[in-house]
FIVORO-959187 format. One record per residue (C-alpha): residue number from 1; residue in three letters; x, y, z. Coordinates in pm, whole numbers, plus 50000, padded with zeros to 5 digits. Example, Ala and Ser with C-alpha at 12.3 -4.5 7.8 and 13.67 -1.06 7.14 Angstrom:
! residues 2
+-----+------+-------+-------+-------+
: pos : code :    c1 :    c2 :    c3 :
+-----+------+-------+-------+-------+
:   1 :  ALA : 51230 : 49550 : 50780 :
:   2 :  SER : 51367 : 49894 : 50714 :
+-----+------+-------+-------+-------+
//
This chain:
! residues 425
+-----+------+-------+-------+-------+
: pos : code :    c1 :    c2 :    c3 :
+-----+------+-------+-------+-------+
:   1 :  MET : 50262 : 49413 : 46570 :
:   2 :  SER : 50093 : 49750 : 46600 :
:   3 :  ARG : 50095 : 50049 : 46832 :
:   4 :  LEU : 49973 : 49984 : 47186 :
:   5 :  THR : 49594 : 50012 : 47200 :
:   6 :  PRO : 49476 : 49847 : 47524 :
:   7 :  PRO : 49099 : 49839 : 47580 :
:   8 :  PRO : 48948 : 50106 : 47809 :
:   9 :  ARG : 48934 : 49886 : 48120 :
:  10 :  LEU : 48802 : 50013 : 48452 :
:  11 :  LEU : 49027 : 49838 : 48704 :
:  12 :  MET : 48806 : 49774 : 49008 :
:  13 :  GLY : 48999 : 49481 : 49150 :
:  14 :  PRO : 49249 : 49479 : 49438 :
:  15 :  GLY : 49513 : 49657 : 49227 :
:  16 :  PRO : 49669 : 49767 : 49007 :
:  17 :  ILE : 49423 : 50043 : 48929 :
:  18 :  ASN : 49379 : 50311 : 48662 :
:  19 :  CYS : 49640 : 50584 : 48707 :
:  20 :  TYR : 49553 : 50945 : 48777 :
:  21 :  PRO : 49572 : 51128 : 48441 :
:  22 :  ARG : 49837 : 51368 : 48567 :
:  23 :  VAL : 50053 : 51072 : 48674 :
:  24 :  LEU : 50034 : 50928 : 48323 :
:  25 :  SER : 50132 : 51268 : 48188 :
:  26 :  ALA : 50430 : 51291 : 48422 :
:  27 :  MET : 50558 : 50952 : 48304 :
:  28 :  SER : 50585 : 51082 : 47948 :
:  29 :  THR : 50811 : 51372 : 48047 :
:  30 :  GLN : 51146 : 51386 : 47864 :
:  31 :  LEU : 51451 : 51244 : 48044 :
:  32 :  VAL : 51755 : 51425 : 48177 :
:  33 :  GLY : 52087 : 51278 : 48291 :
:  34 :  GLN : 52102 : 51107 : 48629 :
:  35 :  TYR : 52347 : 51367 : 48767 :
:  36 :  ASP : 52189 : 51668 : 48600 :
:  37 :  PRO : 52113 : 51920 : 48878 :
:  38 :  VAL : 51753 : 51917 : 48760 :
:  39 :  MET : 51736 : 51542 : 48816 :
:  40 :  THR : 51906 : 51546 : 49155 :
:  41 :  GLY : 51671 : 51831 : 49246 :
:  42 :  TYR : 51374 : 51611 : 49159 :
:  43 :  MET : 51524 : 51334 : 49373 :
:  44 :  ASN : 51551 : 51570 : 49670 :
:  45 :  GLU : 51193 : 51690 : 49614 :
:  46 :  THR : 51069 : 51332 : 49601 :
:  47 :  MET : 51237 : 51254 : 49932 :
:  48 :  ALA : 51072 : 51557 : 50091 :
:  49 :  LEU : 50731 : 51471 : 49946 :
:  50 :  TYR : 50737 : 51114 : 50074 :
:  51 :  ARG : 50834 : 51226 : 50422 :
:  52 :  GLN : 50494 : 51394 : 50424 :
:  53 :  VAL : 50322 : 51089 : 50272 :
:  54 :  PHE : 50473 : 50861 : 50536 :
:  55 :  LYS : 50424 : 51123 : 50810 :
:  56 :  THR : 50785 : 51100 : 50922 :
:  57 :  GLN : 51092 : 51307 : 50992 :
:  58 :  ASN : 51320 : 51029 : 50864 :
:  59 :  GLN : 51595 : 51178 : 50648 :
:  60 :  GLN : 51638 : 50850 : 50462 :
:  61 :  THR : 51312 : 50842 : 50272 :
:  62 :  LEU : 51364 : 50751 : 49907 :
:  63 :  LEU : 51267 : 50526 : 49616 :
:  64 :  ILE : 51373 : 50172 : 49536 :
:  65 :  ASP : 51362 : 50117 : 49159 :
:  66 :  GLY : 51133 : 49817 : 49125 :
:  67 :  THR : 50786 : 49704 : 49222 :
:  68 :  SER : 50661 : 49712 : 49581 :
:  69 :  ARG : 50824 : 49371 : 49632 :
:  70 :  ALA : 51160 : 49537 : 49559 :
:  71 :  GLY : 51100 : 49771 : 49853 :
:  72 :  ILE : 51014 : 49479 : 50080 :
:  73 :  GLU : 51324 : 49289 : 49977 :
:  74 :  ALA : 51554 : 49591 : 50015 :
:  75 :  ILE : 51434 : 49656 : 50370 :
:  76 :  LEU : 51457 : 49294 : 50482 :
:  77 :  VAL : 51775 : 49185 : 50300 :
:  78 :  SER : 51962 : 49492 : 50425 :
:  79 :  VAL : 51877 : 49439 : 50793 :
:  80 :  ILE : 51876 : 49057 : 50822 :
:  81 :  GLU : 52198 : 48867 : 50875 :
:  82 :  PRO : 52202 : 48485 : 50867 :
:  83 :  GLY : 52057 : 48347 : 51190 :
:  84 :  ASP : 51872 : 48665 : 51290 :
:  85 :  ARG : 51529 : 48604 : 51436 :
:  86 :  VAL : 51232 : 48752 : 51250 :
:  87 :  LEU : 50870 : 48737 : 51368 :
:  88 :  VAL : 50598 : 48756 : 51101 :
:  89 :  PRO : 50232 : 48775 : 51203 :
:  90 :  ILE : 50038 : 48630 : 50907 :
:  91 :  PHE : 49675 : 48707 : 50830 :
:  92 :  GLY : 49686 : 48668 : 50450 :
:  93 :  ARG : 49899 : 48591 : 50148 :
:  94 :  PHE : 50143 : 48878 : 50185 :
:  95 :  GLY : 50248 : 48784 : 50537 :
:  96 :  HIS : 50369 : 48459 : 50384 :
:  97 :  LEU : 50569 : 48670 : 50138 :
:  98 :  LEU : 50745 : 48858 : 50420 :
:  99 :  ALA : 50829 : 48524 : 50582 :
: 100 :  GLU : 50970 : 48380 : 50259 :
: 101 :  ILE : 51188 : 48680 : 50182 :
: 102 :  SER : 51319 : 48673 : 50540 :
: 103 :  GLU : 51395 : 48301 : 50512 :
: 104 :  ARG : 51580 : 48357 : 50183 :
: 105 :  ALA : 51791 : 48619 : 50363 :
: 106 :  GLY : 51894 : 48351 : 50613 :
: 107 :  ALA : 51668 : 48446 : 50901 :
: 108 :  ASP : 51531 : 48215 : 51167 :
: 109 :  VAL : 51165 : 48295 : 51102 :
: 110 :  LYS : 50879 : 48241 : 51343 :
: 111 :  THR : 50526 : 48292 : 51215 :
: 112 :  ILE : 50202 : 48331 : 51404 :
: 113 :  GLU : 49871 : 48312 : 51222 :
: 114 :  VAL : 49505 : 48398 : 51254 :
: 115 :  PRO : 49232 : 48273 : 51018 :
: 116 :  TRP : 49204 : 48469 : 50693 :
: 117 :  GLY : 48942 : 48737 : 50752 :
: 118 :  GLU : 49069 : 48825 : 51101 :
: 119 :  VAL : 49351 : 49041 : 51241 :
: 120 :  PHE : 49578 : 49020 : 51546 :
: 121 :  GLU : 49516 : 49164 : 51889 :
: 122 :  PRO : 49821 : 49345 : 52034 :
: 123 :  GLN : 49852 : 49088 : 52312 :
: 124 :  GLN : 49896 : 48806 : 52061 :
: 125 :  ILE : 50188 : 48988 : 51905 :
: 126 :  GLU : 50340 : 49088 : 52239 :
: 127 :  ASP : 50325 : 48729 : 52365 :
: 128 :  ALA : 50510 : 48609 : 52053 :
: 129 :  VAL : 50771 : 48886 : 52075 :
: 130 :  LYS : 50829 : 48820 : 52444 :
: 131 :  GLN : 50876 : 48447 : 52382 :
: 132 :  PHE : 51078 : 48460 : 52057 :
: 133 :  ARG : 51277 : 48783 : 52109 :
: 134 :  PRO : 51314 : 48866 : 51738 :
: 135 :  LYS : 51549 : 49118 : 51586 :
: 136 :  VAL : 51274 : 49223 : 51343 :
: 137 :  VAL : 50894 : 49219 : 51356 :
: 138 :  ALA : 50760 : 49233 : 51000 :
: 139 :  VAL : 50389 : 49282 : 50939 :
: 140 :  VAL : 50165 : 49384 : 50651 :
: 141 :  GLN : 49922 : 49666 : 50729 :
: 142 :  GLY : 49660 : 49605 : 50461 :
: 143 :  ASP : 49650 : 49261 : 50300 :
: 144 :  THR : 49438 : 49272 : 49986 :
: 145 :  SER : 49417 : 48892 : 49974 :
: 146 :  THR : 49180 : 48906 : 50272 :
: 147 :  THR : 49083 : 49279 : 50255 :
: 148 :  MET : 49180 : 49310 : 50623 :
: 149 :  LEU : 49365 : 49605 : 50784 :
: 150 :  GLN : 49593 : 49514 : 51073 :
: 151 :  PRO : 49596 : 49780 : 51348 :
: 152 :  LEU : 49958 : 49890 : 51400 :
: 153 :  GLU : 49936 : 50164 : 51660 :
: 154 :  HIS : 50030 : 49943 : 51959 :
: 155 :  ILE : 50298 : 49728 : 51795 :
: 156 :  GLY : 50572 : 49992 : 51788 :
: 157 :  ALA : 50572 : 50028 : 52166 :
: 158 :  ILE : 50592 : 49650 : 52201 :
: 159 :  CYS : 50890 : 49638 : 51966 :
: 160 :  ARG : 51068 : 49917 : 52154 :
: 161 :  GLN : 51009 : 49739 : 52486 :
: 162 :  TYR : 51178 : 49424 : 52356 :
: 163 :  ASP : 51437 : 49600 : 52136 :
: 164 :  ALA : 51303 : 49477 : 51803 :
: 165 :  ILE : 51296 : 49658 : 51468 :
: 166 :  PHE : 50938 : 49726 : 51356 :
: 167 :  TYR : 50880 : 49703 : 50980 :
: 168 :  SER : 50555 : 49723 : 50784 :
: 169 :  ASP : 50461 : 49680 : 50421 :
: 170 :  ALA : 50183 : 49935 : 50361 :
: 171 :  THR : 50165 : 49903 : 49983 :
: 172 :  ALA : 49792 : 49833 : 49964 :
: 173 :  SER : 49680 : 50070 : 50237 :
: 174 :  ILE : 49875 : 50397 : 50244 :
: 175 :  GLY : 49687 : 50698 : 50107 :
: 176 :  GLY : 49348 : 50539 : 50170 :
: 177 :  ASN : 49385 : 50435 : 50534 :
: 178 :  PRO : 49550 : 50611 : 50828 :
: 179 :  PHE : 49927 : 50557 : 50848 :
: 180 :  GLU : 50155 : 50725 : 51105 :
: 181 :  THR : 50519 : 50623 : 51072 :
: 182 :  ASP : 50662 : 50828 : 51357 :
: 183 :  VAL : 50362 : 50824 : 51591 :
: 184 :  TRP : 50337 : 50446 : 51563 :
: 185 :  GLN : 50715 : 50409 : 51615 :
: 186 :  LEU : 50784 : 50229 : 51290 :
: 187 :  ASP : 51149 : 50173 : 51200 :
: 188 :  ALA : 51105 : 50090 : 50832 :
: 189 :  VAL : 50817 : 50108 : 50586 :
: 190 :  SER : 50787 : 50017 : 50220 :
: 191 :  VAL : 50501 : 50082 : 49979 :
: 192 :  GLY : 50412 : 50073 : 49610 :
: 193 :  LEU : 50226 : 50315 : 49385 :
: 194 :  GLN : 49961 : 50091 : 49229 :
: 195 :  LYS : 49692 : 50110 : 49497 :
: 196 :  CYS : 49561 : 50422 : 49673 :
: 197 :  LEU : 49853 : 50636 : 49549 :
: 198 :  GLY : 49708 : 50605 : 49199 :
: 199 :  GLY : 50017 : 50518 : 48997 :
: 200 :  PRO : 50162 : 50215 : 48815 :
: 201 :  SER : 50365 : 49938 : 48969 :
: 202 :  GLY : 50737 : 49993 : 48932 :
: 203 :  SER : 50861 : 50223 : 49209 :
: 204 :  ALA : 50878 : 50147 : 49580 :
: 205 :  PRO : 50898 : 50439 : 49824 :
: 206 :  VAL : 51065 : 50345 : 50154 :
: 207 :  THR : 51148 : 50522 : 50478 :
: 208 :  MET : 51401 : 50422 : 50745 :
: 209 :  SER : 51446 : 50535 : 51104 :
: 210 :  ASP : 51778 : 50601 : 51277 :
: 211 :  ARG : 51730 : 50277 : 51477 :
: 212 :  TYR : 51710 : 50082 : 51152 :
: 213 :  LEU : 52005 : 50269 : 51000 :
: 214 :  ASP : 52225 : 50205 : 51305 :
: 215 :  ILE : 52203 : 49836 : 51217 :
: 216 :  VAL : 52233 : 49846 : 50839 :
: 217 :  ASN : 52514 : 50102 : 50835 :
: 218 :  LYS : 52733 : 49847 : 51015 :
: 219 :  ARG : 52702 : 49646 : 50692 :
: 220 :  ARG : 52809 : 49938 : 50470 :
: 221 :  HIS : 53020 : 49847 : 50170 :
: 222 :  VAL : 53146 : 50056 : 49877 :
: 223 :  GLU : 53213 : 49882 : 49545 :
: 224 :  ALA : 53562 : 49859 : 49404 :
: 225 :  GLY : 53599 : 50099 : 49114 :
: 226 :  ILE : 53411 : 50383 : 49280 :
: 227 :  ARG : 53553 : 50380 : 49634 :
: 228 :  ASN : 53827 : 50613 : 49749 :
: 229 :  ASP : 54054 : 50641 : 50051 :
: 230 :  ASN : 53783 : 50813 : 50253 :
: 231 :  HIS : 53541 : 50520 : 50229 :
: 232 :  ARG : 53528 : 50272 : 50516 :
: 233 :  ASP : 53336 : 49946 : 50520 :
: 234 :  GLY : 53123 : 49846 : 50816 :
: 235 :  ASN : 53224 : 49577 : 51065 :
: 236 :  ALA : 52925 : 49347 : 51009 :
: 237 :  SER : 52861 : 49104 : 50724 :
: 238 :  ARG : 52818 : 49241 : 50373 :
: 239 :  ILE : 52460 : 49265 : 50250 :
: 240 :  ARG : 52400 : 48971 : 50017 :
: 241 :  SER : 52222 : 49168 : 49747 :
: 242 :  ASN : 52406 : 49436 : 49552 :
: 243 :  TYR : 52096 : 49587 : 49396 :
: 244 :  PHE : 51902 : 49601 : 49724 :
: 245 :  ASP : 52196 : 49719 : 49937 :
: 246 :  LEU : 52034 : 50013 : 50116 :
: 247 :  PRO : 52355 : 50182 : 50241 :
: 248 :  MET : 52478 : 50197 : 49879 :
: 249 :  ILE : 52139 : 50325 : 49761 :
: 250 :  ILE : 52145 : 50588 : 50036 :
: 251 :  ASP : 52490 : 50701 : 49915 :
: 252 :  TYR : 52342 : 50738 : 49566 :
: 253 :  TRP : 52052 : 50952 : 49691 :
: 254 :  GLY : 52272 : 51145 : 49934 :
: 255 :  GLU : 52507 : 51439 : 49889 :
: 256 :  GLU : 52794 : 51225 : 49762 :
: 257 :  ARG : 52577 : 51089 : 49476 :
: 258 :  LEU : 52795 : 50779 : 49475 :
: 259 :  ASN : 52700 : 50578 : 49168 :
: 260 :  HIS : 52492 : 50267 : 49230 :
: 261 :  HIS : 52256 : 50228 : 48936 :
: 262 :  THR : 52090 : 50455 : 48681 :
: 263 :  GLU : 51779 : 50599 : 48841 :
: 264 :  ALA : 51454 : 50500 : 48665 :
: 265 :  ALA : 51374 : 50860 : 48577 :
: 266 :  SER : 51025 : 50807 : 48435 :
: 267 :  MET : 50921 : 50616 : 48747 :
: 268 :  LEU : 51069 : 50887 : 48967 :
: 269 :  TYR : 50861 : 51145 : 48779 :
: 270 :  CYS : 50561 : 50922 : 48833 :
: 271 :  ALA : 50625 : 50863 : 49205 :
: 272 :  ARG : 50679 : 51235 : 49258 :
: 273 :  GLU : 50346 : 51310 : 49089 :
: 274 :  CYS : 50162 : 51046 : 49297 :
: 275 :  ALA : 50285 : 51216 : 49613 :
: 276 :  LEU : 50192 : 51561 : 49482 :
: 277 :  GLN : 49845 : 51439 : 49391 :
: 278 :  LEU : 49790 : 51300 : 49741 :
: 279 :  LEU : 49930 : 51599 : 49927 :
: 280 :  GLU : 49744 : 51854 : 49717 :
: 281 :  GLU : 49418 : 51672 : 49788 :
: 282 :  GLY : 49522 : 51631 : 50152 :
: 283 :  ILE : 49595 : 51299 : 50321 :
: 284 :  GLU : 49292 : 51317 : 50549 :
: 285 :  GLN : 49068 : 51416 : 50257 :
: 286 :  SER : 49201 : 51124 : 50054 :
: 287 :  ILE : 49138 : 50882 : 50338 :
: 288 :  HIS : 48785 : 51021 : 50372 :
: 289 :  ARG : 48723 : 50981 : 49999 :
: 290 :  HIS : 48837 : 50619 : 50015 :
: 291 :  GLN : 48619 : 50559 : 50322 :
: 292 :  ILE : 48309 : 50689 : 50142 :
: 293 :  ALA : 48380 : 50500 : 49819 :
: 294 :  GLY : 48450 : 50180 : 50013 :
: 295 :  ARG : 48133 : 50219 : 50216 :
: 296 :  ALA : 47929 : 50282 : 49902 :
: 297 :  MET : 48070 : 49968 : 49739 :
: 298 :  LEU : 48010 : 49767 : 50055 :
: 299 :  GLU : 47648 : 49882 : 50087 :
: 300 :  GLY : 47591 : 49826 : 49717 :
: 301 :  ALA : 47735 : 49473 : 49729 :
: 302 :  GLN : 47512 : 49384 : 50022 :
: 303 :  HIS : 47210 : 49505 : 49823 :
: 304 :  LEU : 47316 : 49268 : 49544 :
: 305 :  ASN : 47244 : 48992 : 49794 :
: 306 :  LEU : 47617 : 48922 : 49832 :
: 307 :  ARG : 47762 : 48818 : 50167 :
: 308 :  VAL : 48065 : 49018 : 50281 :
: 309 :  PHE : 48383 : 48828 : 50372 :
: 310 :  GLY : 48576 : 48884 : 50693 :
: 311 :  ASP : 48561 : 49114 : 50992 :
: 312 :  ILE : 48401 : 49433 : 50858 :
: 313 :  SER : 48524 : 49632 : 51160 :
: 314 :  ASN : 48883 : 49571 : 51045 :
: 315 :  LYS : 48824 : 49599 : 50671 :
: 316 :  MET : 49047 : 49813 : 50449 :
: 317 :  THR : 48867 : 50121 : 50317 :
: 318 :  ASN : 48973 : 50050 : 49961 :
: 319 :  VAL : 48875 : 49690 : 49888 :
: 320 :  VAL : 48583 : 49467 : 49986 :
: 321 :  GLY : 48561 : 49089 : 49965 :
: 322 :  VAL : 48230 : 48916 : 49892 :
: 323 :  TYR : 48149 : 48547 : 49876 :
: 324 :  ILE : 48067 : 48408 : 49533 :
: 325 :  PRO : 47701 : 48297 : 49557 :
: 326 :  GLU : 47620 : 47927 : 49564 :
: 327 :  GLY : 47561 : 47794 : 49213 :
: 328 :  ILE : 47731 : 48090 : 49042 :
: 329 :  ASP : 48043 : 48042 : 48828 :
: 330 :  GLY : 48273 : 48307 : 48970 :
: 331 :  GLU : 48516 : 48308 : 48679 :
: 332 :  ALA : 48233 : 48335 : 48426 :
: 333 :  ILE : 48108 : 48645 : 48608 :
: 334 :  ARG : 48456 : 48799 : 48604 :
: 335 :  HIS : 48490 : 48713 : 48233 :
: 336 :  SER : 48161 : 48881 : 48149 :
: 337 :  MET : 48244 : 49187 : 48359 :
: 338 :  LEU : 48577 : 49220 : 48179 :
: 339 :  HIS : 48476 : 49144 : 47822 :
: 340 :  ASP : 48119 : 49278 : 47815 :
: 341 :  PHE : 48160 : 49581 : 48041 :
: 342 :  ASN : 48538 : 49645 : 48043 :
: 343 :  ILE : 48542 : 49623 : 48423 :
: 344 :  GLU : 48798 : 49412 : 48611 :
: 345 :  ILE : 48725 : 49264 : 48955 :
: 346 :  GLY : 48947 : 49012 : 49131 :
: 347 :  THR : 48932 : 48670 : 49286 :
: 348 :  SER : 49173 : 48578 : 49568 :
: 349 :  PHE : 49454 : 48340 : 49657 :
: 350 :  GLY : 49511 : 48021 : 49851 :
: 351 :  PRO : 49216 : 47914 : 50066 :
: 352 :  LEU : 49000 : 48194 : 49923 :
: 353 :  HIS : 49068 : 48126 : 49555 :
: 354 :  GLY : 48738 : 48077 : 49375 :
: 355 :  LYS : 48544 : 48151 : 49693 :
: 356 :  ILE : 48537 : 48531 : 49701 :
: 357 :  TRP : 48556 : 48827 : 49467 :
: 358 :  ARG : 48759 : 49131 : 49566 :
: 359 :  ILE : 48629 : 49467 : 49448 :
: 360 :  GLY : 48852 : 49771 : 49490 :
: 361 :  THR : 48781 : 50142 : 49517 :
: 362 :  MET : 49120 : 50307 : 49530 :
: 363 :  GLY : 49317 : 50600 : 49396 :
: 364 :  TYR : 49167 : 50749 : 49081 :
: 365 :  ASN : 48887 : 50489 : 49092 :
: 366 :  ALA : 48763 : 50586 : 49439 :
: 367 :  ARG : 48493 : 50805 : 49285 :
: 368 :  PRO : 48113 : 50783 : 49253 :
: 369 :  ASP : 48079 : 50707 : 48883 :
: 370 :  ALA : 48324 : 50415 : 48905 :
: 371 :  VAL : 48131 : 50271 : 49200 :
: 372 :  TYR : 47792 : 50311 : 49029 :
: 373 :  GLN : 47916 : 50167 : 48699 :
: 374 :  THR : 48065 : 49863 : 48870 :
: 375 :  LEU : 47756 : 49791 : 49077 :
: 376 :  GLN : 47517 : 49835 : 48785 :
: 377 :  SER : 47723 : 49607 : 48561 :
: 378 :  LEU : 47765 : 49345 : 48831 :
: 379 :  GLU : 47390 : 49350 : 48895 :
: 380 :  THR : 47322 : 49284 : 48527 :
: 381 :  VAL : 47572 : 48998 : 48502 :
: 382 :  LEU : 47453 : 48835 : 48825 :
: 383 :  ARG : 47087 : 48863 : 48726 :
: 384 :  ARG : 47153 : 48703 : 48390 :
: 385 :  ALA : 47340 : 48422 : 48566 :
: 386 :  GLY : 47034 : 48344 : 48778 :
: 387 :  HIS : 47133 : 48511 : 49104 :
: 388 :  LYS : 46830 : 48641 : 49294 :
: 389 :  LEU : 46863 : 49008 : 49383 :
: 390 :  PRO : 46648 : 49320 : 49418 :
: 391 :  LEU : 46672 : 49528 : 49102 :
: 392 :  GLY : 46821 : 49876 : 49127 :
: 393 :  GLU : 46883 : 49870 : 49500 :
: 394 :  ALA : 47262 : 49837 : 49481 :
: 395 :  VAL : 47318 : 50164 : 49297 :
: 396 :  ASP : 47051 : 50332 : 49511 :
: 397 :  ALA : 47232 : 50221 : 49827 :
: 398 :  ALA : 47560 : 50360 : 49696 :
: 399 :  TYR : 47384 : 50685 : 49599 :
: 400 :  ASP : 47250 : 50711 : 49953 :
: 401 :  VAL : 47600 : 50673 : 50101 :
: 402 :  TYR : 47732 : 50955 : 49883 :
: 403 :  ALA : 47425 : 51172 : 49949 :
: 404 :  LYS : 47463 : 51133 : 50324 :
: 405 :  ALA : 47836 : 51208 : 50301 :
: 406 :  ASN : 47766 : 51522 : 50095 :
: 407 :  GLU : 47504 : 51640 : 50343 :
: 408 :  THR : 47748 : 51592 : 50630 :
: 409 :  SER : 48022 : 51779 : 50442 :
: 410 :  GLU : 47791 : 52067 : 50359 :
: 411 :  LEU : 47672 : 52088 : 50719 :
: 412 :  THR : 48030 : 52089 : 50847 :
: 413 :  ALA : 48129 : 52356 : 50595 :
: 414 :  ALA : 47832 : 52570 : 50693 :
: 415 :  LYS : 47922 : 52546 : 51062 :
: 416 :  GLU : 48282 : 52643 : 50989 :
: 417 :  LYS : 48169 : 52947 : 50792 :
: 418 :  ALA : 47909 : 53058 : 51047 :
: 419 :  PRO : 48015 : 53357 : 51261 :
: 420 :  SER : 48082 : 53276 : 51623 :
: 421 :  ILE : 47836 : 53424 : 51875 :
: 422 :  LYS : 47995 : 53587 : 52175 :
: 423 :  ALA : 47809 : 53644 : 52499 :
: 424 :  VAL : 47737 : 54007 : 52573 :
: 425 :  SER : 47757 : 54109 : 52939 :
+-----+------+-------+-------+-------+
//
């Protein structure tokens, strides 16, 4: 055994990605006690920061200690009672995950599906909601398994019309794609840090509306040993998971600071820094940066004579899928990229396993040099494997995307600085 010395990988797959340097620095900050006023102050700051990230006024916006899947499970297990109906529109691997977690919570789950590479039209979802009348509609926004981004802006109104809770997992998309919790009438959202937010896996920010809380608070329970005469349990069934019991977690993050678990302080530092990084850059600026990086990677991949997977008009900004060329060993290409160039790209799951590569541009890695380096290395590996492609055009195409974006930005800045001309009578 020796000290940790991982190789200097450039993580250009569908996530996780390389962390922002300042996030890594925050993780190494010394610990304080979980009830130290400094620590509880950081908890309050983190709640306030993620309200801005989620674009919500929800008071109950906090962290679940665990990976993004912990956030999903906390939201679903806390709201689902045995026999509740849950509708899950599936357009990739992670829709299946929402369905499984709901089933494990005892739900009567109905799924609707479109082929991988497509997304749902609002009418398809409304027809299913009208027919099934679910308590919860659970949908992924960005599914990295297919690289598709499901439009959400019309689903909230549908859920309100039929009195359903609207939940979305936005782990792979938030920070790099538009997300409007309140405007889109979402009742619960969970995310992770390891995509566009530029952190490591291990903390799951969540936000909950009053509509969602009205349901889960009826299942409130306070553990023996910490409850007092002022505590009253709810009149609905007890949440089956202790660790993912959101009313108890809310009590821990709230003014009472009722003990639930010991907060993962280093991950809280990290999550706080991810939010600061995003908000200091500006959410719209971050989305724009991801759009440009994603477009540059897309154009570059096409100039490598690679065919893009799926409906480009509904593609996530931060990851592109391309078909593995006929006669090319996809895993051998990934092996060479990783071991010869220290660059990681991904394959996919299920029906797409071994058929496409997924190349990400997210968080800290949504920058020009990472795009150019990946395209140049992939060109070399593909050429040596016998794939026919025009030399040098991939990086040139990516350069052109960035050049055009810079010209547009400079022109916009110049117009904003120019003095206005008023008519003289």
